[in-house]
Structure formats: structure tokens, C-alpha cells
Backbone as JSON Lines, residues from 0, in Angstrom:
{"i":0,"aa":"X","n":[10.72,69.47,5.49],"ca":[12.14,69.45,5.73],"c":[12.38,69.14,7.2]}
{"i":1,"aa":"X","n":[13.36,68.28,7.48],"ca":[13.7,67.95,8.86],"c":[14.2,69.21,9.56]}
{"i":2,"aa":"X","n":[13.66,69.45,10.74],"ca":[14.01,70.65,11.49],"c":[14.73,70.35,12.8]}
{"i":3,"aa":"X","n":[14.27,69.32,13.53],"ca":[14.78,69.12,14.88],"c":[14.99,67.63,15.18]}
{"i":4,"aa":"X","n":[16.12,67.34,15.81],"ca":[16.34,66.07,16.51],"c":[16.44,66.46,17.98]}
{"i":5,"aa":"X","n":[15.48,66.06,18.77],"ca":[15.45,66.43,20.18],"c":[16.41,65.58,20.99]}
{"i":6,"aa":"X","n":[17.41,66.21,21.57],"ca":[18.38,65.49,22.4],"c":[17.74,64.96,23.67]}
{"i":7,"aa":"X","n":[16.68,65.61,24.13],"ca":[16.03,65.15,25.37],"c":[15.11,63.95,25.12]}
{"i":8,"aa":"X","n":[14.57,63.83,23.94],"ca":[13.67,62.72,23.62],"c":[14.41,61.53,22.99]}
{"i":9,"aa":"X","n":[15.5,61.78,22.32],"ca":[16.22,60.76,21.54],"c":[16.79,59.68,22.46]}
{"i":10,"aa":"X","n":[16.63,58.42,22.04],"ca":[17.19,57.28,22.78],"c":[18.39,56.68,22.04]}
{"i":11,"aa":"X","n":[18.88,57.4,21.05],"ca":[20.11,57.04,20.34],"c":[20.03,55.69,19.64]}
{"i":12,"aa":"X","n":[18.89,55.38,19.06],"ca":[18.69,54.1,18.37],"c":[19.19,54.13,16.92]}
{"i":13,"aa":"X","n":[19.36,55.33,16.37],"ca":[19.82,55.54,14.99],"c":[18.86,55.01,13.93]}
{"i":14,"aa":"X","n":[17.61,54.77,14.28],"ca":[16.64,54.35,13.28],"c":[16.47,55.43,12.21]}
{"i":15,"aa":"X","n":[16.48,56.69,12.62],"ca":[16.34,57.79,11.64],"c":[17.48,57.76,10.63]}
{"i":16,"aa":"X","n":[18.67,57.46,11.1],"ca":[19.85,57.39,10.23],"c":[19.65,56.27,9.21]}
{"i":17,"aa":"X","n":[19.12,55.14,9.67],"ca":[18.95,53.96,8.82],"c":[17.84,54.11,7.8]}
{"i":18,"aa":"X","n":[16.73,54.77,8.16],"ca":[15.58,54.81,7.25],"c":[15.61,55.98,6.28]}
{"i":19,"aa":"X","n":[16.45,56.96,6.51],"ca":[16.45,58.15,5.65],"c":[16.98,57.82,4.25]}
{"i":20,"aa":"X","n":[16.15,57.98,3.22],"ca":[16.59,57.66,1.86],"c":[17.56,58.7,1.28]}
{"i":21,"aa":"X","n":[17.64,59.87,1.9],"ca":[18.5,60.94,1.39],"c":[19.79,61.09,2.2]}
{"i":22,"aa":"X","n":[20.0,60.21,3.18],"ca":[21.22,60.25,3.99],"c":[21.41,61.62,4.63]}
{"i":23,"aa":"X","n":[20.36,62.14,5.22],"ca":[20.37,63.47,5.82],"c":[21.11,63.48,7.17]}
{"i":24,"aa":"X","n":[21.02,62.37,7.91],"ca":[21.57,62.31,9.26],"c":[22.96,61.67,9.29]}
{"i":25,"aa":"X","n":[23.72,62.04,10.3],"ca":[24.97,61.37,10.62],"c":[24.86,60.83,12.03]}
{"i":26,"aa":"X","n":[25.24,59.57,12.22],"ca":[25.34,59.03,13.56],"c":[26.55,59.67,14.21]}
{"i":27,"aa":"X","n":[26.52,59.79,15.53],"ca":[27.63,60.43,16.24],"c":[28.11,59.52,17.36]}
{"i":28,"aa":"X","n":[29.31,59.78,17.81],"ca":[29.85,59.03,18.93],"c":[29.11,59.35,20.23]}
{"i":29,"aa":"X","n":[28.59,60.57,20.33],"ca":[27.83,60.95,21.53],"c":[26.46,60.29,21.56]}
{"i":30,"aa":"X","n":[26.01,59.76,20.43],"ca":[24.76,59.02,20.37],"c":[23.62,59.68,19.65]}
{"i":31,"aa":"X","n":[23.38,60.95,19.88],"ca":[22.26,61.64,19.24],"c":[22.65,62.0,17.81]}
{"i":32,"aa":"X","n":[21.9,61.49,16.82],"ca":[22.23,61.81,15.43],"c":[22.12,63.31,15.16]}
{"i":33,"aa":"X","n":[22.86,63.78,14.18],"ca":[22.8,65.18,13.8],"c":[22.23,65.3,12.39]}
{"i":34,"aa":"X","n":[21.58,66.42,12.15],"ca":[21.1,66.73,10.81],"c":[22.29,67.31,10.05]}
{"i":35,"aa":"X","n":[22.9,66.48,9.22],"ca":[24.14,66.88,8.55],"c":[23.91,67.49,7.16]}
{"i":36,"aa":"X","n":[22.84,67.09,6.51],"ca":[22.57,67.57,5.15],"c":[21.08,67.94,5.02]}
{"i":37,"aa":"X","n":[20.68,68.96,5.75],"ca":[19.28,69.36,5.81],"c":[18.71,69.67,4.43]}
{"i":38,"aa":"X","n":[19.49,70.29,3.58],"ca":[19.0,70.65,2.24],"c":[18.67,69.43,1.39]}
{"i":39,"aa":"X","n":[19.18,68.26,1.76],"ca":[18.89,67.03,1.01],"c":[17.59,66.37,1.45]}
{"i":40,"aa":"X","n":[16.98,66.86,2.52],"ca":[15.75,66.26,3.04],"c":[14.64,66.33,1.98]}
{"i":41,"aa":"X","n":[13.97,65.19,1.78],"ca":[12.9,65.09,0.79],"c":[11.51,65.23,1.42]}
{"i":42,"aa":"X","n":[11.47,65.49,2.72],"ca":[10.23,65.63,3.47],"c":[9.34,64.39,3.28]}
{"i":43,"aa":"X","n":[9.97,63.22,3.36],"ca":[9.23,61.96,3.22],"c":[8.64,61.5,4.54]}
{"i":44,"aa":"X","n":[9.09,62.08,5.66],"ca":[8.6,61.79,7.0],"c":[9.0,60.41,7.54]}
{"i":45,"aa":"X","n":[9.81,59.64,6.83],"ca":[10.17,58.32,7.33],"c":[10.86,58.41,8.68]}
{"i":46,"aa":"X","n":[11.75,59.37,8.83],"ca":[12.46,59.5,10.11],"c":[11.48,59.77,11.25]}
{"i":47,"aa":"X","n":[10.55,60.68,11.03],"ca":[9.59,61.02,12.07],"c":[8.65,59.86,12.35]}
{"i":48,"aa":"X","n":[8.21,59.18,11.33],"ca":[7.29,58.06,11.5],"c":[7.91,56.94,12.32]}
{"i":49,"aa":"X","n":[9.16,56.61,12.02],"ca":[9.78,55.45,12.66],"c":[10.49,55.76,13.96]}
{"i":50,"aa":"X","n":[10.57,57.0,14.35],"ca":[11.22,57.35,15.61],"c":[10.38,56.8,16.77]}
{"i":51,"aa":"X","n":[10.95,55.93,17.6],"ca":[10.16,55.32,18.68],"c":[9.82,56.26,19.83]}
{"i":52,"aa":"X","n":[10.45,57.43,19.88],"ca":[10.21,58.35,21.0],"c":[9.73,59.73,20.56]}
{"i":53,"aa":"X","n":[9.31,59.86,19.32],"ca":[8.86,61.17,18.81],"c":[9.91,62.25,19.04]}
{"i":54,"aa":"X","n":[11.14,61.96,18.68],"ca":[12.23,62.9,18.91],"c":[12.51,63.79,17.7]}
{"i":55,"aa":"X","n":[11.74,63.63,16.63],"ca":[12.0,64.37,15.4],"c":[10.8,65.23,15.01]}
{"i":56,"aa":"X","n":[11.13,66.36,14.39],"ca":[10.09,67.21,13.82],"c":[10.47,67.53,12.38]}
{"i":57,"aa":"X","n":[9.55,67.22,11.47],"ca":[9.7,67.52,10.05],"c":[8.66,68.57,9.7]}
{"i":58,"aa":"X","n":[9.11,69.7,9.16],"ca":[8.19,70.77,8.74],"c":[7.62,70.4,7.38]}
{"i":59,"aa":"X","n":[6.31,70.31,7.32],"ca":[5.64,69.77,6.14],"c":[5.84,70.59,4.86]}
{"i":60,"aa":"X","n":[5.66,71.88,4.91],"ca":[5.69,72.67,3.69],"c":[6.92,73.56,3.57]}
{"i":61,"aa":"X","n":[7.94,73.31,4.36],"ca":[9.13,74.16,4.36],"c":[10.01,73.88,3.16]}
{"i":62,"aa":"X","n":[10.42,74.93,2.5],"ca":[11.37,74.8,1.39],"c":[12.78,75.13,1.84]}
{"i":63,"aa":"X","n":[12.91,75.49,3.09],"ca":[14.19,75.8,3.7],"c":[14.02,75.76,5.2]}
{"i":64,"aa":"X","n":[15.1,75.89,5.94],"ca":[15.01,75.86,7.41],"c":[14.03,76.91,7.93]}
{"i":65,"aa":"X","n":[13.23,76.52,8.91],"ca":[12.23,77.44,9.45],"c":[12.72,78.19,10.68]}
{"i":66,"aa":"X","n":[13.74,77.65,11.34],"ca":[14.26,78.31,12.54],"c":[13.47,78.01,13.79]}
{"i":67,"aa":"X","n":[12.56,77.06,13.74],"ca":[11.78,76.71,14.93],"c":[12.71,76.08,15.97]}
{"i":68,"aa":"X","n":[12.46,76.38,17.22],"ca":[13.27,75.83,18.3],"c":[12.6,74.57,18.87]}
{"i":69,"aa":"X","n":[13.37,73.8,19.6],"ca":[12.82,72.61,20.23],"c":[11.7,72.98,21.21]}
{"i":70,"aa":"X","n":[11.9,74.05,21.95],"ca":[10.88,74.48,22.92],"c":[9.59,74.87,22.2]}
{"i":71,"aa":"X","n":[9.69,75.55,21.07],"ca":[8.5,75.93,20.31],"c":[7.78,74.7,19.77]}
{"i":72,"aa":"X","n":[8.54,73.75,19.25],"ca":[7.95,72.52,18.72],"c":[7.27,71.73,19.83]}
{"i":73,"aa":"X","n":[7.91,71.69,20.99],"ca":[7.33,70.99,22.15],"c":[6.03,71.67,22.58]}
{"i":74,"aa":"X","n":[6.04,72.98,22.68],"ca":[4.85,73.72,23.11],"c":[3.69,73.53,22.13]}
{"i":75,"aa":"X","n":[3.99,73.39,20.86],"ca":[2.96,73.22,19.84],"c":[2.64,71.75,19.58]}
{"i":76,"aa":"X","n":[3.25,70.85,20.36],"ca":[3.04,69.41,20.24],"c":[3.29,68.9,18.82]}
{"i":77,"aa":"X","n":[4.39,69.35,18.23],"ca":[4.71,68.97,16.87],"c":[5.49,67.66,16.76]}
{"i":78,"aa":"X","n":[6.17,67.28,17.83],"ca":[6.95,66.04,17.77],"c":[6.02,64.85,17.59]}
{"i":79,"aa":"X","n":[6.28,64.05,16.55],"ca":[5.46,62.87,16.29],"c":[4.1,63.16,15.7]}
{"i":80,"aa":"X","n":[3.86,64.39,15.28],"ca":[2.55,64.78,14.75],"c":[2.15,64.02,13.51]}
{"i":81,"aa":"X","n":[3.09,63.76,12.64],"ca":[2.76,63.05,11.39],"c":[2.36,61.61,11.69]}
{"i":82,"aa":"X","n":[3.1,60.95,12.59],"ca":[2.76,59.58,12.97],"c":[1.37,59.53,13.59]}
{"i":83,"aa":"X","n":[1.08,60.49,14.45],"ca":[-0.26,60.54,15.05],"c":[-1.34,60.73,13.99]}
{"i":84,"aa":"X","n":[-1.05,61.56,13.0],"ca":[-2.02,61.79,11.93],"c":[-2.29,60.52,11.13]}
{"i":85,"aa":"X","n":[-1.29,59.64,11.08],"ca":[-1.46,58.36,10.39],"c":[-2.17,57.32,11.24]}
{"i":86,"aa":"X","n":[-2.35,57.63,12.53],"ca":[-3.0,56.7,13.43],"c":[-2.05,55.84,14.22]}
{"i":87,"aa":"X","n":[-0.74,56.1,14.1],"ca":[0.25,55.33,14.86],"c":[0.33,55.91,16.25]}
{"i":88,"aa":"X","n":[0.33,55.04,17.25],"ca":[0.4,55.48,18.63],"c":[1.56,54.78,19.31]}
{"i":89,"aa":"X","n":[2.2,55.44,20.23],"ca":[3.32,54.85,20.94],"c":[2.85,53.66,21.77]}
{"i":90,"aa":"X","n":[3.55,52.54,21.61],"ca":[3.22,51.34,22.36],"c":[2.17,50.47,21.67]}
{"i":91,"aa":"X","n":[1.47,51.03,20.71],"ca":[0.46,50.29,19.96],"c":[0.58,50.69,18.5]}
{"i":92,"aa":"X","n":[0.28,49.77,17.66],"ca":[0.35,50.06,16.22],"c":[-0.76,50.98,15.76]}
{"i":93,"aa":"X","n":[-1.83,51.11,16.53],"ca":[-2.93,51.98,16.14],"c":[-3.5,51.59,14.79]}
{"i":94,"aa":"X","n":[-3.64,52.55,13.91],"ca":[-4.2,52.28,12.59],"c":[-3.27,51.52,11.67]}
{"i":95,"aa":"X","n":[-2.05,51.29,12.12],"ca":[-1.08,50.63,11.24],"c":[-1.04,49.13,11.42]}
{"i":96,"aa":"X","n":[-1.94,48.54,12.2],"ca":[-1.87,47.1,12.43],"c":[-2.01,46.28,11.15]}
{"i":97,"aa":"X","n":[-2.56,46.89,10.1],"ca":[-2.7,46.21,8.83],"c":[-1.55,46.53,7.88]}
{"i":98,"aa":"X","n":[-0.63,47.35,8.31],"ca":[0.52,47.76,7.5],"c":[1.78,47.16,8.13]}
{"i":99,"aa":"X","n":[2.38,46.15,7.51],"ca":[3.53,45.49,8.13],"c":[4.77,46.37,8.24]}
{"i":100,"aa":"X","n":[4.8,47.51,7.57],"ca":[5.99,48.37,7.65],"c":[6.15,49.01,9.01]}
{"i":101,"aa":"X","n":[5.08,49.01,9.84],"ca":[5.22,49.61,11.17],"c":[6.21,48.83,12.03]}
{"i":102,"aa":"X","n":[6.54,47.61,11.65],"ca":[7.48,46.81,12.42],"c":[8.9,47.36,12.36]}
{"i":103,"aa":"X","n":[9.2,48.18,11.39],"ca":[10.52,48.78,11.28],"c":[10.81,49.64,12.49]}
{"i":104,"aa":"X","n":[9.78,50.2,13.09],"ca":[9.96,51.07,14.25],"c":[10.7,50.4,15.38]}
{"i":105,"aa":"X","n":[10.51,49.11,15.55],"ca":[11.13,48.41,16.66],"c":[12.4,47.67,16.23]}
{"i":106,"aa":"X","n":[12.71,47.71,14.97],"ca":[13.92,47.04,14.48],"c":[15.16,47.75,15.0]}
{"i":107,"aa":"X","n":[16.11,47.02,15.38],"ca":[17.35,47.62,15.87],"c":[18.49,47.3,14.95]}
């Protein structure tokens, strides 16, 4: 379940809003998307995978909100953890060079 959109890491690209199949996020006038329908999250990790700045944290086995704070997630290096587990690295495609879907990350 999506837990955090980090306002300090977010570059307001709205990629998470665009890739979410459950329409969990709302774009805002201030720029940083908000988690508007957390209960609709399918834990597909698309938002976290495609975030170009690791500004999102999705809790893997959560059936409801966990209450984790941004500071806790930062301290535990949870931001972008799923993408790293897949071999995707910032600035380089990493293990995804054979998977053309990694190009969505840079789509605007």
C-alpha cells in the first residue's frame, strides 16, 4: 500500500499520477501529488518504480496504513527500495536495459 509521497524528494513530475492504475493520487496546484485514495492502492509498485527521484514508499505487505513517517522511511532507506531490488538505478537503467518499459520513467 502506498504510504508516503516525500515533498522534499518530489520534483512534481506527476508520473505517479499518470502510471497508477487505481487512480490513487491527485495532482495538486502546489505540485506535489497527494495520496487521495490510499485504500484503492493495489500495491503494484508502479508509482515507486517510475518515480525519477525515489520520492515514494510503498509498504509491501500492508493491508492498511502503517503510520510510518517520512523520517523513518528515510532512515531505513525505504524510498526507491523496490526499484533497487529490480536492479534499476538512478541515472542508469541497470538491470532494466532489456526491458523497454523503463523508458516510462523519463516520459513527461
